[in-house]
N, C-alpha and C positions, 0 to 999 in steps of 0.2 A: 447536294449543297447546302451551305450552313446559312443560317438567320441568327445571329447571336450567339452569347454563350449562358443559358439560364444555370442556375445553382441549385443544387440540391442539399438536404440535410438528412443524415442517416444516423440512427442509433446503432450502435453494435457492442455483441458481445464477442467474448473470445478468452479461451483458456490459454493463460501465457506460458504453461509451462516447457511449450518447444519454441518459444519464438525468444529471439534477441530483443526484445523490446518493441515498441510500437513505430518509433521513427525507422524512415529508410535510412539504409548505411550504404556507404560508397560502392561498396562491390554488388549492389542491387540497381545502380542506376542505370538508366533506359540506355545513356551512351554516355561515353568519357568526357570529362569536362563538366559534368553537372555538380553543382554544390551538394553538399551532404543534406538540407533541408529548404524547403520553401515555407518555413514558418514566419514569425513576425516577432519583432524585438519586442521584448516586455518594458523598455522602456519609455514608449511612447504607441500610440496606436496606428502610427503609419506603417504599412509594410516596407520590408527591407528590399531594395533593389539589388539583385543579385544578377552575375555573370549568365546565367541561364536565361532569365527572362530577356537580357538584350541580345542573346546571340542564339538564340535556338532557331529562328527563321533563316540564319545561314549555314546551318548543317544539314546536309544531304539526308535524305531517306536512307540513301544504300549505308551511310557510315552510321544511322543510328542503328540499323538493323546488325550490322556487323560488330558495334560495340556492345548491343544487348547480347549478341550471340557468345562474345567472348567474357562477358562479365558473367553470365549464367552457370559459368565453371565453378566460379568461388563464390555463389551467391549467398548471402547470409539471411536468413528467414527474419522476416519481421512483419507485422500487423499491416503496416501503410504499403510494403512491397506486394502482399497478397491482394489487398483491395486495389492497389493500381494496377496489377496483371489483369484481374477479374474485368474490371471495367475496359481496358483497352482491346483483351480479348472478345468481351461482349460486342464492344462498338465494331471492331472489324469484322467480326462473322454475321454480325445481324443488318448493320447498315453499309450499301456500297459505296464505294470512294470516300471510305471514312478512315483517314490515316491519322487520328488525334494520337497524340504522344502524351508521354506522363506528365511534361510539364505543365502543359495545355488542361491537364484534370487541375492543378492547383490544390491538390488535397490539403488540407489541413485539419487538425482535432483540438478538443477541447485538453487533451492532457496526452504528453508523450510517456507514457507509462515504460518502466525500465522492464531490465530483462526478468522473466518469471512473474512478472505481475497480471493478474488477468481483470477483466472488466465487465461488467453487465450493462452499463449505461454510458458507454464512451460515444462521444456525439463529432461525427465526420461531415464534414462540407465539402462539394467539389462541383466543380463546372463541367457540362456538357454540352457540344455543339446541337443547336436547334435545328430539330429536324425540316425540310420544306415538304408542306403539307401540300396536296393536291385538291381539288375543289371538292371531289366525291368523299373525300374524306374528313370535310368539315366535321358532319355529325359526329364522327367519332372522336375527333380532336375535343369537342365540347367534354368529354368524359376524362380526359388525359391530364397529367399535372400541367396545369396551367399553359393546355394546349402546344406542350413542348414535341409531342410525336412519340412519346415514350411510352404511353399508355396511362393506366391508373397505378397509384403508389404499388398495391401488393404484385403487378404485373413486372415492375421495374425491382422489386424487391426478389421476385422469384426469379428472374434473369440474372441478379447478381450473386443471389445463395448458390445456384446452379454452377456456378463456376468458382468458389470458392470450396477450402480445406474445410473437413469437418469441425475445426476448432475455432470457426470463425462463423458466425451467422449476424446477419441483420435482421433487425427487430421491427424497425418503423422507417419509413421513407416520407419525406415531404419536399416541397419545394422553399425556397429561402431567397433572401435578398443577395446580390453577387457582393453587396459590402459586409456580409457577415462572417464574423470571424470567431470561429468556438472558443479561442482563447481568449481574447478581448473583452466578450461581452458576458462573461460568467458572473452571475452574482453568489452562486456557492455550489461547490463541489463536495462530493461526500464520499469517505474512503471507509472500506470496512476493512477489518482484518481479525480472520478466526484463525482462534488459538485453542489447543487441548493441552491439558494438562494433568497430572495426578495431585490431587489436593494434598499438603502435607500434613501429617498424623503422628502423633508421638504416641509410643506405646504406654501402657499403664504400671508395666511390671519394671519400674525403674529402681535404681540403687538408694535406698534411703539411707540416711544417716542416724542411726539408733542413739537415745540417749544414755548417756552411762547411769548406772545405776548407784544407789547411797548406799555402799557397805558398811560405813560409819554411822549410820543412821543420824546425821546430822540434821538439825531442824531446816527445812527450805519453804517454811511460810514467809519468811522476809527474804524476798531473791534480790540481790544486788542489782545495779546498774550494769556491771559488768558482765552479770550471768545472762541479764536480758540482750546483751548486744551481741555475746556469743550465739544464742539462741536465732538471732536474727541472720548472724552470719550462716549458720548450719543451713536455715530455711533456703537463704539464697543460693548456697551449693546444692541444697537438693533440688532447686528448681533449674539449675543448671545442668546438674546430672541427667534430669528428666529430659531437657532440650535435645541433648546430645543422643538420645536413644530413639531414632526414627525409625519408624514401620521398617521391618525388611525391602517392602516394595517402594516404599520412597527412597530409600537408600541405594539401591541398587536395581531397581525395576527396569527403568530405561524405557525409548520410546518403542522399543519393540513389543511390550507388554499390554500397547496403548493403542495399536494400528490395528485396520480392518481393511479387507479387501474392498468394502464398498465406501471407503470414505473418500469424500471429494476431493478434488485436485485443489481447492482452494481453501487451504488448510496447513497449519504448522504443529505439527505433534512436538511439544516440548520434551527434550530430555529430562529436565530437572523437574521434582515435585514442588509446587508453590504453595506459599501461605496466603491466601486472597481474602485475609478477614480485613484489610484496610485497601482493598481494590476498589471500591468506589471513591473514597477520598482521596488516594491517590490521583486518579484520573480528574478528579474535580478540582486538585490544585494545580493541575497543568493545563487547565483550560484559560482563557482570558485573552486580555493581550499582554504579551510579554516578548523580550528579545529571545529569539528562537536559535540564536547563532549556533549554540552547541550542540543543537539537533541539524545540521544544515551540512550536508557532505563538505568536506575541508576543502575541496576545490572549487565552491562557489559560495563559501562563507561571505566574502570580501567583493561579490560584485553587486550585491543590491544591500539594501536595509532590511533586514530580519527580524523587525519588529511587527509581528502578525496578531491580529485578533482572530485567536481560537475560540470560534462560536460554540463547539459542542465537544466535548470529549468523554464518552462515557461507555460503560460496558452492558451488554445484554446476555444473560445467560441460557444459553440454547439447550442444553441437556446435562443430565448428571446421572450417573450409575456407578451402582457399587462393583466390586469385583466379584464375580460368579463361579470363577474356577474352585472345584472341590480342594483342589491340590492347595491353593493357597489358604483356603480355609482351615483345612487340619495343621497346615504349618502356623497358623497365626494362634489358634487354641493351644499350641505347644511351648510357641515362643512368647505369646503377646497375653495370656490369660484371657482372651474374650474380648480384646480391643478389635473395633469391626475393621474390614479392609479399608483403606483410603478410597475415595471417591474418585471416579474418571470424570472430568468437568469440561465441557465445550462453550467456550464464551466467543463473542464477537465485541471487537471493538468498534465504536462509531467515531469516527473524525471529520467535522465540517469547518468549513471556512472558504472564504472568498479565492482565496490562493494557498499552494504551498510550495516550499523550496525541495531542493532535491532530497531526497532520502529522508525528508522530515518525518513522516508517518511512520516509516518502518523504526526511525531511530527512537520516536516516541513509545512505541510499544515495546523494542527491546529494553528501554531503562526501567517501563513498568514491570516487566519481568523480571530485570535483574533486582529490583527492591523485593519482589516477592519472594526469591529465592535466595534473599538474604545478602547479596553481593553488594549491595548499596542501600545507604538509608532514608528514609522517608525524609529526614531531616535535611537531606540534602538538594531536594528538591530548588528552594531557592536559590541555591548556587549556580545549578546548571542553567536555570532561568535569569542569571544575572542580576538578583534582585540585592541591591548594596543599600545598607543603612547611611543615612548622611552622617558625616562628622563635621567637627568645627574646621578641619582642614581642608575637606571638601566642600563646604556651603558657597554657595556663588558661582560654583564653576561647571561648567557644562560643555564637556566635550564633544555631546551628540551622540557618540557611538561607544560600543564597549571596547575596552582595553583587549588587543588582540593577543597579548600573553595569559588574560583573566580566561579568554575564549579558550585557547590552546591548551590550558591547564584544565578546565572543568569539561571539556568536552572529550577527556579520557575516562569520564565516569559514563560516557553515554556510548552503546554497544546497538547495532542496526539488528534488526529481526529478520528473518529469512524473507524473502519475495513471496514465498508460496503461498501465505497465508492473505496477502493483500490485494484487494479488489477495487477498482473504480466503479462505484456503484451507481452515482446519481450526479448529474451537472444540472443545476437551474439558471435559466436565464430570465 
């Protein structure tokens, strides 16, 4: 028998490489007719009323089992689906006469990560039926989670983890209020993005432009302004020729010269060499309160106001190593006259805000990478942030939102980084 529906909060880690995102999809529903998600609308703090909540009591147990069996054939693997399956399996095998269904779990999360995105600090809440405890079990119930009959937190953690696949793990379990909503109560979310790249290096043996000798022994003590201008042009041409002569590894090394069998799954190996001299200043310009419409997935740009306070956007250097392969060193000595091989750099972007829009973090990282590889200029940052200087014709006018045409045009400068390097690392309440 049941007595109430207590709620629990868990911290979940998962490797998102083999998941189609966090949210359960239609093919993984416990029975046909269930809505795609049981989450809450961000427009307010009230739960959305779904057809599932209204009609689940009218669906027979046989129909639920039959539909679940049919849907398992085309099941899409998601984090939410694995968690719900583990909870239902544990309840049905451990407690007698417990026929809890997936909708009754009311599982909700802090962030619905996309396909391939990882997490080390995902927060999930769910409901479980309170177990009826006998009088002789009163002593042991005092040590359980709020006397719900499920033992201590580590026992609940062990029971669920033993039914989860190896790429998901519960790190912490605690009880919470039934009104706790992981998405609505967030004060700050922290995403990290790990990137490996080869630092862009230019060779020393550039083609220099030699000065013409003076065969006629003309007096050159008084040089005219024209000659000075010519020398300046020659210097600019020389610098340009130097910039075109990248180190061979930067020009054609590719990601296959950067990878290792011991690489973590949460990593993007960049296929291009990057000039990271201005990396800190680029990240600094992108943080603050701005209209990030150009960094939001195009299907979600018009749904909400995309003016967000990006509390923090900076980069940490994890490690740097020189290329140690002897064959490369020998080739460098022949071609490059002693220029050291370009370094391999691992960095981690840290992005913090109280909320993000769809694909926003990956688009920010992709934009920074494009600047470092020279595809976009750092001077384009005010354009993609839609920072406009006031003009006499626009003074006194406030349309409240960015022009859709400007967003569509400037968003072409933004390209998304792969999901493999992104991780939801922490949620603060």
